[in-house]
Every structure is written in structure tokens, then in C-alpha cells.
DSSP file (Angstrom, degrees, kcal/mol; ACC not computed):
  #  RESIDUE AA STRUCTURE BP1 BP2  ACC     N-H-->O    O-->H-N    N-H-->O    O-->H-N    TCO  KAPPA ALPHA  PHI   PSI    X-CA   Y-CA   Z-CA
    1    1 A X              0   0    0      0, 0.0     2,-0.2     0, 0.0    48,-0.1   0.000 360.0 360.0 360.0 129.8    4.8   34.7    0.0
    2    2 A X        -     0   0    0     48,-0.4    51,-2.0    46,-0.1     2,-0.3  -0.536 360.0-111.0 -92.3 163.8    1.4   33.5    0.8
    3    3 A X  B     -a   53   0A   0     49,-0.2    51,-0.2    -2,-0.2    49,-0.1  -0.693  35.5-100.2 -94.3 150.1    0.1   29.9    0.3
    4    4 A X        -     0   0    0     49,-3.5     2,-0.5    -2,-0.3    51,-0.3  -0.369  37.5-115.3 -63.7 143.9   -2.4   28.9   -2.4
    5    5 A X        +     0   0    0     49,-0.1     2,-0.3    -2,-0.1     3,-0.1  -0.714  46.6 166.9 -81.6 128.3   -5.9   28.5   -1.2
    6    6 A X        +     0   0    0     -2,-0.5    86,-0.1     1,-0.1     3,-0.1  -0.888  42.1  44.2-134.8 166.4   -7.1   24.9   -1.5
    7    7 A X        +     0   0    0     -2,-0.3     2,-1.6     1,-0.2    85,-0.1   0.631  53.7 154.8  78.3  14.9   -9.9   22.8   -0.3
    8    8 A X        -     0   0    0     -3,-0.1    -1,-0.2    85,-0.1    87,-0.2  -0.617  38.5-147.4 -75.2  94.5  -12.8   25.1   -0.9
    9    9 A X        -     0   0    0     -2,-1.6     2,-0.2    -3,-0.1    84,-0.0  -0.408  18.9-172.9 -72.8 136.5  -15.3   22.4   -1.3
   10   10 A X     >  -     0   0    0     -2,-0.1     4,-2.0     1,-0.0     5,-0.2  -0.472  44.5 -82.0-113.6-172.8  -18.3   22.9   -3.6
   11   11 A X  H  > S+     0   0    0      1,-0.2     4,-2.2     2,-0.2     5,-0.2   0.897 127.5  55.1 -60.0 -42.6  -21.4   21.0   -4.4
   12   12 A X  H  > S+     0   0    0      1,-0.2     4,-2.0     2,-0.2    -1,-0.2   0.892 107.5  50.4 -60.4 -39.6  -19.6   18.6   -6.8
   13   13 A X  H  > S+     0   0    0      1,-0.2     4,-1.5     2,-0.2    -1,-0.2   0.920 109.0  51.1 -63.5 -43.5  -17.1   17.7   -4.0
   14   14 A X  H  < S+     0   0    0     -4,-2.0     4,-0.2     1,-0.2    -2,-0.2   0.881 114.1  43.9 -62.2 -38.5  -19.9   17.0   -1.6
   15   15 A X  H  < S+     0   0    0     -4,-2.2     3,-0.4     1,-0.2    -1,-0.2   0.823 117.9  44.2 -75.2 -31.3  -21.6   14.7   -4.1
   16   16 A X  H  < S+     0   0    0     -4,-2.0    -2,-0.2    -5,-0.2    -1,-0.2   0.569 104.8  60.8 -92.3  -9.5  -18.4   13.0   -5.1
   17   17 A X  S  < S+     0   0    0     -4,-1.5     2,-0.9     1,-0.2    -1,-0.2   0.353  77.4  88.6-105.4   8.0  -16.8   12.4   -1.7
   18   18 A X        +     0   0    0     -3,-0.4     2,-0.3    -4,-0.2    -1,-0.2  -0.628  60.0 107.1-107.0  75.9  -19.4   10.2    0.0
   19   19 A X  S >> S-     0   0    0     -2,-0.9     3,-1.5     1,-0.1     4,-0.5  -0.987  72.0-124.8-147.5 140.3  -18.3    6.7   -1.0
   20   20 A X  G >4 S+     0   0    0     -2,-0.3     3,-1.3     1,-0.3     4,-0.2   0.841 110.4  58.7 -54.0 -38.0  -16.7    4.0    1.1
   21   21 A X  G >4 S+     0   0    0      1,-0.3     3,-0.7     2,-0.2    -1,-0.3   0.789 103.7  52.4 -64.9 -26.8  -13.8    3.7   -1.4
   22   22 A X  G <4 S+     0   0    0     -3,-1.5    -1,-0.3     1,-0.2     3,-0.3   0.517 103.5  58.4 -86.3  -5.0  -12.9    7.4   -0.9
   23   23 A X  G XX S+     0   0    0     -3,-1.3     3,-1.4    -4,-0.5     4,-0.5   0.311  71.1 105.7-104.2   7.1  -12.8    7.0    2.8
   24   24 A X  T <4 S+     0   0    0     -3,-0.7     4,-0.3     1,-0.3     3,-0.2   0.793  85.4  41.5 -60.1 -30.3  -10.0    4.3    2.9
   25   25 A X  T 3> S+     0   0    0     -3,-0.3     4,-2.7     1,-0.2    -1,-0.3   0.437  88.3  94.0 -97.5   0.1   -7.4    6.7    4.0
   26   26 A X  H <> S+     0   0    0     -3,-1.4     4,-2.0     1,-0.2    -1,-0.2   0.906  85.9  47.7 -61.2 -43.9   -9.5    8.6    6.6
   27   27 A X  H  X S+     0   0    0     -4,-0.5     4,-0.9     2,-0.2    -1,-0.2   0.909 113.3  48.7 -64.2 -41.2   -8.5    6.4    9.6
   28   28 A X  H >> S+     0   0    0     -4,-0.3     3,-0.8     1,-0.2     4,-0.6   0.919 109.9  52.3 -61.8 -44.1   -4.8    6.8    8.6
   29   29 A X  H >< S+     0   0    0     -4,-2.7     3,-0.9     1,-0.2    -1,-0.2   0.880 106.0  54.7 -58.8 -39.3   -5.3   10.6    8.2
   30   30 A X  H 3< S+     0   0    0     -4,-2.0    -1,-0.2     1,-0.2    -2,-0.2   0.717  99.0  62.9 -70.1 -20.9   -6.8   10.7   11.7
   31   31 A X  H << S+     0   0    0     -4,-0.9     2,-0.3    -3,-0.8    -1,-0.2   0.713  88.6  84.4 -75.4 -20.4   -3.7    9.0   13.2
   32   32 A X  S << S-     0   0    0     -3,-0.9     2,-1.5    -4,-0.6     3,-0.1  -0.662  78.2-131.5 -93.5 137.4   -1.3   11.8   12.3
   33   33 A X     >  +     0   0    0     -2,-0.3     4,-1.8     1,-0.2     3,-0.4  -0.678  29.5 178.3 -83.5  88.0   -0.8   14.9   14.4
   34   34 A X  H  > S+     0   0    0     -2,-1.5     4,-2.8     1,-0.2    -1,-0.2   0.779  75.2  61.1 -67.9 -27.6   -1.2   17.4   11.6
   35   35 A X  H  > S+     0   0    0      2,-0.2     4,-2.1     1,-0.2    -1,-0.2   0.906 106.2  47.3 -64.0 -40.3   -0.8   20.4   13.9
   36   36 A X  H  > S+     0   0    0     -3,-0.4     4,-2.3     2,-0.2    -2,-0.2   0.911 112.0  49.6 -66.7 -42.0    2.7   19.2   14.8
   37   37 A X  H  X S+     0   0    0     -4,-1.8     4,-1.7     1,-0.2    -2,-0.2   0.930 111.0  49.9 -61.5 -44.8    3.5   18.6   11.1
   38   38 A X  H  < S+     0   0    0     -4,-2.8     4,-0.4     1,-0.2    -1,-0.2   0.892 109.1  52.0 -61.6 -39.5    2.3   22.1   10.3
   39   39 A X  H >< S+     0   0    0     -4,-2.1     3,-0.9     1,-0.2     4,-0.2   0.909 109.1  49.7 -63.1 -42.3    4.4   23.5   13.1
   40   40 A X  H 3< S+     0   0    0     -4,-2.3     3,-0.3     1,-0.2    -1,-0.2   0.816 117.8  40.7 -65.1 -29.8    7.5   21.8   11.7
   41   41 A X  T >< S+     0   0    0     -4,-1.7     3,-1.9    -5,-0.2    -1,-0.2   0.324  79.9 111.5-100.5   6.9    6.8   23.2    8.3
   42   42 A X  T <  S+     0   0    0     -3,-0.9    -1,-0.2    -4,-0.4    -2,-0.1   0.755  80.8  44.5 -59.1 -27.7    5.7   26.7    9.3
   43   43 A X  T >  S+     0   0    0     -3,-0.3     3,-0.9    -4,-0.2     2,-0.4   0.446  86.0 108.1 -97.1   0.1    8.8   28.4    7.7
   44   44 A X  T <  S-     0   0    0     -3,-1.9    12,-0.3     1,-0.3    -3,-0.0  -0.664  98.6  -6.9 -80.4 128.1    8.8   26.4    4.5
   45   45 A X  T 3  S+     0   0    0     -2,-0.4    -1,-0.3     1,-0.1     8,-0.3   0.872  96.8 130.8  56.1  41.0    7.7   28.6    1.5
   46   46 A X    <   +     0   0    0     -3,-0.9     2,-0.2   -43,-0.0    -1,-0.1  -0.334  23.2 140.4-121.5  51.9    6.8   31.4    3.9
   47   47 A X        -     0   0    0      2,-0.2    -3,-0.0   -45,-0.1    -4,-0.0  -0.630  57.9-124.6 -90.7 152.5    8.5   34.4    2.3
   48   48 A X  S    S+     0   0    0     -2,-0.2     2,-0.3   -47,-0.0   -46,-0.1   0.700  91.3  38.6 -71.5 -17.9    6.9   37.9    2.3
   49   49 A X  S    S+     0   0    0    -48,-0.1    -2,-0.2     2,-0.0     2,-0.1  -0.849  82.5  58.4-128.8 164.7    7.2   38.2   -1.5
   50   50 A X  S    S-     0   0    0     -2,-0.3   -48,-0.4   -49,-0.1     3,-0.1  -0.445  85.3 -33.5 112.0 175.7    6.9   36.0   -4.5
   51   51 A X  S    S-     0   0    0     -2,-0.1     2,-0.1     1,-0.1    -2,-0.0  -0.350  74.4 -90.7 -68.8 149.6    4.3   33.8   -6.2
   52   52 A X        -     0   0    0    -51,-0.1   -49,-0.2   -49,-0.1     2,-0.2  -0.396  47.2-150.8 -61.4 134.1    1.9   31.9   -4.0
   53   53 A X  B     -a    3   0A   0    -51,-2.0   -49,-3.5    -8,-0.3     2,-0.2  -0.625  24.2 -91.3-103.2 163.2    3.2   28.5   -3.0
   54   54 A X        -     0   0    0    -51,-0.2    -1,-0.1    -2,-0.2   -49,-0.1  -0.511  54.9 -96.0 -68.3 142.1    1.4   25.3   -2.2
   55   55 A X     >  -     0   0    0    -51,-0.3     4,-2.1    -2,-0.2     3,-0.3  -0.384  31.4-128.7 -59.7 134.9    0.8   24.9    1.5
   56   56 A X  H  > S+     0   0    0    -12,-0.3     4,-2.4     1,-0.2    -1,-0.1   0.790 106.9  55.3 -62.1 -28.0    3.6   22.8    3.0
   57   57 A X  H  > S+     0   0    0      2,-0.2     4,-2.5     1,-0.2    -1,-0.2   0.899 107.4  50.0 -71.0 -38.8    1.2   20.4    4.7
   58   58 A X  H  > S+     0   0    0     -3,-0.3     4,-1.8     2,-0.2    -2,-0.2   0.937 112.9  47.1 -59.8 -46.0   -0.5   19.7    1.4
   59   59 A X  H  X S+     0   0    0     -4,-2.1     4,-2.2     1,-0.2    -2,-0.2   0.887 110.7  51.5 -65.9 -38.7    2.9   19.1   -0.1
   60   60 A X  H  X S+     0   0    0     -4,-2.4     4,-2.5     1,-0.2    -1,-0.2   0.911 107.6  52.7 -64.0 -40.8    3.9   16.8    2.8
   61   61 A X  H  X S+     0   0    0     -4,-2.5     4,-2.4     1,-0.2    -1,-0.2   0.883 107.8  52.4 -60.9 -37.3    0.7   14.8    2.4
   62   62 A X  H  X S+     0   0    0     -4,-1.8     4,-2.4     2,-0.2    -2,-0.2   0.936 110.0  47.5 -63.0 -46.6    1.6   14.4   -1.3
   63   63 A X  H  X S+     0   0    0     -4,-2.2     4,-2.2     1,-0.2    -2,-0.2   0.878 109.9  53.9 -62.8 -37.0    5.0   13.1   -0.4
   64   64 A X  H  X S+     0   0    0     -4,-2.5     4,-2.5     2,-0.2    -1,-0.2   0.939 110.6  44.8 -63.2 -47.5    3.5   10.8    2.2
   65   65 A X  H  X S+     0   0    0     -4,-2.4     4,-2.7     1,-0.2    -2,-0.2   0.891 110.2  56.6 -61.5 -38.9    1.2    9.2   -0.4
   66   66 A X  H  X>S+     0   0    0     -4,-2.4     5,-2.1     1,-0.2     4,-0.5   0.902 110.6  43.3 -60.4 -41.9    4.1    9.0   -2.8
   67   67 A X  H ><5S+     0   0    0     -4,-2.2     3,-0.5     3,-0.2    -2,-0.2   0.917 114.0  50.2 -70.1 -43.5    6.0    6.9   -0.3
   68   68 A X  H 3<5S+     0   0    0     -4,-2.5    -2,-0.2     1,-0.2    -1,-0.2   0.913 121.3  33.5 -60.9 -43.9    3.1    4.7    0.7
   69   69 A X  H 3<5S-     0   0    0     -4,-2.7    -1,-0.2    -5,-0.2    -2,-0.2   0.363 105.6-125.0 -98.3   4.3    2.2    3.9   -2.9
   70   70 A X  T <<5 +     0   0    0     -4,-0.5     2,-0.4    -3,-0.5    -3,-0.2   0.940  50.8 164.3  53.3  56.7    5.8    4.0   -4.2
   71   71 A X      < -     0   0    0     -5,-2.1    -1,-0.2    -6,-0.1    -2,-0.1  -0.851  35.7-129.1-109.7 140.2    5.1    6.5   -7.0
   72   72 A X     >  -     0   0    0     -2,-0.4     4,-2.5     1,-0.1     5,-0.2  -0.253  38.2 -99.0 -70.7 170.2    7.6    8.6   -9.0
   73   73 A X  H  > S+     0   0    0      2,-0.2     4,-2.3     1,-0.2     5,-0.1   0.939 124.5  46.4 -60.9 -47.5    7.0   12.4   -9.2
   74   74 A X  H  > S+     0   0    0      1,-0.2     4,-2.0     2,-0.2    -1,-0.2   0.899 114.0  48.6 -62.8 -37.8    5.4   12.2  -12.6
   75   75 A X  H  > S+     0   0    0      2,-0.2     4,-2.5     1,-0.2    -1,-0.2   0.870 109.9  52.2 -69.2 -34.7    3.1    9.3  -11.5
   76   76 A X  H  X S+     0   0    0     -4,-2.5     4,-2.6     2,-0.2     5,-0.2   0.914 107.0  53.2 -65.5 -41.4    2.2   11.2   -8.3
   77   77 A X  H  X S+     0   0    0     -4,-2.3     4,-1.6     1,-0.2    -2,-0.2   0.933 111.7  45.3 -57.1 -46.9    1.2   14.2  -10.5
   78   78 A X  H  X S+     0   0    0     -4,-2.0     4,-1.5     1,-0.2    -2,-0.2   0.910 111.0  52.9 -63.6 -43.0   -1.1   12.0  -12.6
   79   79 A X  H  X S+     0   0    0     -4,-2.5     4,-2.5     1,-0.2     3,-0.3   0.913 109.0  49.4 -60.3 -43.8   -2.6   10.2   -9.5
   80   80 A X  H  < S+     0   0    0     -4,-2.6    -1,-0.2     1,-0.2    -2,-0.2   0.860 109.4  53.1 -63.5 -35.1   -3.5   13.6   -7.9
   81   81 A X  H  < S+     0   0    0     -4,-1.6    -1,-0.2    -5,-0.2    -2,-0.2   0.805 125.7  20.3 -70.8 -28.5   -5.1   14.8  -11.2
   82   82 A X  H  < S+     0   0    0     -4,-1.5     2,-0.7    -3,-0.3    -2,-0.2   0.557 101.4  86.1-121.5  -7.5   -7.4   11.7  -11.5
   83   83 A X     X  -     0   0    0     -4,-2.5     4,-2.2    -5,-0.2     5,-0.2  -0.856  47.6-167.6-107.7 112.7   -7.8   10.0   -8.1
   84   84 A X  H  > S+     0   0    0     -2,-0.7     4,-2.4     1,-0.2     5,-0.2   0.830  89.6  58.9 -64.8 -32.7  -10.5   11.3   -5.8
   85   85 A X  H  > S+     0   0    0      2,-0.2     4,-2.1     1,-0.2    -1,-0.2   0.931 109.2  43.7 -60.7 -46.4   -9.1    9.3   -2.9
   86   86 A X  H  > S+     0   0    0     -7,-0.2     4,-2.5     2,-0.2     5,-0.2   0.913 113.1  51.1 -66.4 -43.6   -5.7   11.0   -3.2
   87   87 A X  H  X>S+     0   0    0     -4,-2.2     5,-2.6    -8,-0.2     4,-2.1   0.904 110.5  50.0 -61.6 -40.3   -7.3   14.5   -3.6
   88   88 A X  H  <5S+     0   0    0     -4,-2.4    -1,-0.2     3,-0.2    -2,-0.2   0.931 111.6  47.3 -63.5 -46.4   -9.4   13.9   -0.5
   89   89 A X  H  <5S+     0   0    0     -4,-2.1    -2,-0.2     1,-0.2    -1,-0.2   0.908 116.2  44.2 -61.9 -42.8   -6.4   12.9    1.6
   90   90 A X  H  <5S-     0   0    0     -4,-2.5    -1,-0.2    -5,-0.2    -2,-0.2   0.796 114.6-115.4 -74.5 -29.5   -4.4   15.8    0.5
   91   91 A X  T  <5 +     0   0    0     -4,-2.1     2,-0.5     1,-0.3    -3,-0.2   0.741  63.3 143.7  98.7  28.6   -7.2   18.3    0.8
   92   92 A X      < -     0   0    0     -5,-2.6    -1,-0.3    -6,-0.2    -2,-0.1  -0.868  39.6-142.3-102.4 131.8   -7.7   19.3   -2.8
   93   93 A X    >   -     0   0    0     -2,-0.5     3,-0.7     1,-0.1   -84,-0.1  -0.288  33.1-100.3 -79.0 173.7  -11.2   20.0   -4.1
   94   94 A X  T 3  S+     0   0    0      1,-0.2    -1,-0.1   -84,-0.1   -85,-0.1   0.761 124.7  52.3 -65.8 -23.8  -12.3   19.1   -7.6
   95   95 A X  T 3  S+     0   0    0    -87,-0.2    -1,-0.2     2,-0.0     2,-0.1   0.639  89.0 100.5 -86.5 -15.6  -11.7   22.7   -8.6
   96   96 A X  S <  S-     0   0    0     -3,-0.7   -90,-0.1     1,-0.1    -4,-0.1  -0.433  71.4-127.3 -74.1 142.7   -8.2   22.9   -7.3
   97   97 A X        -     0   0    0     -2,-0.1     2,-0.4     1,-0.0    -4,-0.1  -0.257  26.3-127.3 -70.1 172.7   -5.2   22.6   -9.6
   98   98 A X        -     0   0    0     -6,-0.0     2,-0.1    -2,-0.0   -21,-0.0  -0.943  21.7-101.3-124.9 149.7   -2.6   20.0   -8.6
   99   99 A X        -     0   0    0     -2,-0.4   -19,-0.1     1,-0.1     2,-0.1  -0.401  39.8-124.3 -65.8 143.5    1.2   20.5   -8.2
  100  100 A X     >  -     0   0    0      1,-0.1     4,-2.0    -2,-0.1     3,-0.5  -0.355  29.1 -96.7 -84.1 172.1    3.2   19.2  -11.1
  101  101 A X  H  > S+     0   0    0      1,-0.2     4,-2.3     2,-0.2     5,-0.1   0.825 122.9  53.3 -61.2 -33.8    6.0   16.7  -10.8
  102  102 A X  H  > S+     0   0    0      2,-0.2     4,-2.6     1,-0.2    -1,-0.2   0.851 107.3  51.9 -72.2 -31.6    8.8   19.3  -10.7
  103  103 A X  H  > S+     0   0    0     -3,-0.5     4,-2.3     2,-0.2    -2,-0.2   0.908 110.5  48.7 -66.1 -42.0    7.0   21.1   -7.8
  104  104 A X  H  X S+     0   0    0     -4,-2.0     4,-2.2     2,-0.2    -2,-0.2   0.930 112.9  48.0 -62.1 -45.8    6.8   17.8   -5.9
  105  105 A X  H  X S+     0   0    0     -4,-2.3     4,-2.4     1,-0.2    -2,-0.2   0.924 111.8  49.1 -61.0 -46.6   10.5   17.1   -6.6
  106  106 A X  H  X S+     0   0    0     -4,-2.6     4,-2.5     1,-0.2    -1,-0.2   0.881 110.1  51.2 -63.6 -38.3   11.6   20.6   -5.5
  107  107 A X  H  X S+     0   0    0     -4,-2.3     4,-2.3     2,-0.2    -1,-0.2   0.930 110.8  47.9 -64.8 -44.0    9.5   20.4   -2.3
  108  108 A X  H  X S+     0   0    0     -4,-2.2     4,-1.7     1,-0.2    -2,-0.2   0.916 113.0  48.8 -61.6 -43.1   11.1   17.1   -1.4
  109  109 A X  H  X S+     0   0    0     -4,-2.4     4,-2.4     1,-0.2    -1,-0.2   0.905 109.3  52.9 -62.3 -42.5   14.6   18.5   -2.1
  110  110 A X  H  X S+     0   0    0     -4,-2.5     4,-2.1     1,-0.2     6,-0.2   0.893 105.7  53.4 -62.1 -41.2   13.8   21.5    0.0
  111  111 A X  H  <>S+     0   0    0     -4,-2.3     5,-2.7     1,-0.2     6,-1.1   0.906 110.1  48.7 -60.5 -40.2   12.8   19.4    3.0
  112  112 A X  H ><5S+     0   0    0     -4,-1.7     3,-1.1     4,-0.2    -2,-0.2   0.916 110.0  50.6 -64.3 -43.4   16.1   17.6    2.7
  113  113 A X  H 3<5S+     0   0    0     -4,-2.4    -1,-0.2     1,-0.3    -2,-0.2   0.845 112.0  47.4 -63.9 -34.6   18.1   20.8    2.5
  114  114 A X  T 3<5S-     0   0    0     -4,-2.1    -1,-0.3    -5,-0.2    -2,-0.2   0.463 114.3-117.6 -85.8  -1.2   16.3   22.2    5.6
  115  115 A X  T < 5S+     0   0    0     -3,-1.1     4,-0.4    -4,-0.4    -3,-0.2   0.726  84.4 114.5  73.9  21.6   17.0   18.9    7.5
  116  116 A X     >< +     0   0    0     -5,-2.7     4,-2.9    -6,-0.2     5,-0.3   0.695  52.2  75.9 -96.5 -21.8   13.2   18.2    7.8
  117  117 A X  H  > S+     0   0    0     -6,-1.1     4,-2.2     1,-0.2     5,-0.1   0.925  97.8  45.9 -59.2 -47.5   12.9   15.1    5.7
  118  118 A X  H  > S+     0   0    0      1,-0.2     4,-0.6     2,-0.2    -1,-0.2   0.906 115.4  47.3 -62.6 -41.5   14.5   12.7    8.3
  119  119 A X  H >4 S+     0   0    0     -4,-0.4     3,-0.5     1,-0.2    -2,-0.2   0.926 115.2  44.5 -65.1 -45.7   12.4   14.2   11.1
  120  120 A X  H 3< S+     0   0    0     -4,-2.9    -2,-0.2     1,-0.2    -1,-0.2   0.820 119.7  39.7 -71.3 -32.2    9.1   14.1    9.1
  121  121 A X  H 3< S+     0   0    0     -4,-2.2     2,-0.3    -5,-0.3    -1,-0.2   0.336  84.1 119.9-103.2   7.1    9.5   10.6    7.8
  122  122 A X  S << S-     0   0    0     -4,-0.6     3,-0.1    -3,-0.5    -3,-0.0  -0.544  71.8-110.5 -70.1 132.9   11.1    9.0   10.9
  123  123 A X        -     0   0    0     -2,-0.3     2,-0.1     1,-0.1    -1,-0.1  -0.324  35.5-104.9 -62.1 146.1    8.9    6.1   12.1
  124  124 A X              0   0    0      1,-0.1    -1,-0.1    -3,-0.1    -3,-0.0  -0.437 360.0 360.0 -70.0 145.6    7.1    6.8   15.4
  125  125 A X              0   0    0     -2,-0.1    -1,-0.1    -3,-0.1    -2,-0.1   0.502 360.0 360.0 -70.5 360.0    8.6    5.0   18.4
């Protein structure tokens, strides 16, 4: 199974993403070792057959925002659809679709089943 292609920025993205309010999470984003997160998630949704899945790092970023802002799965779905700050942090362009609430729920459940949720959400020492 391949991952969906996301983040192909177009002209509209370039025009819409240069505002101080949309950069509020940039420093936070820079603090995280995304290569390590990607390494931990490399086998999630990585089957040779099946429908393309959301990239696991994109999904993890969604869960991270969900925890920070205390949002339910349906509210997170709505936030992703309408909030440029969230789309920017997650890496979705204006043209990208967004995962629905059941996809978010299933991904979180899958992390728990694989024993990754505790590792990924453990506070740094």
C-alpha cells in the first residue's frame, strides 16, 4: 500500500501561507525530530496492496494537534478542513483532501494496538 501524496503546494498555498498567524506553530514544529517519528511509524499502513493510506507522519501530526487543542475526532476533522494553521502544521495543501473523523480514530487505535501510542506521546525527559 502506498501513501497518499500530500503537500504539493500551489500558487494559492504560497499566497495564503505568509501571515504571522499561520506561523504560530512553526517553532513547535521545529522542536520535534520528525525523522525519528517517521522511523517509528515506517511500518504503519505500509502494505504492498490496498488503497493508498494517509502518510503516518501526517496522521501523527493530526493526533498531536488534537491532543494540544483537546479536540474530538469530528472536531479535528472540521478544524483540518477550515483552519490554515492546522493544514500548514500537518503538511496539507489547500488542494489536499483531509482525513475524516473515522480515519483519525482508526489511526489512533492502530497506534495503540501496535504499542506506539505510549512511545510517541511520552513526554521528553
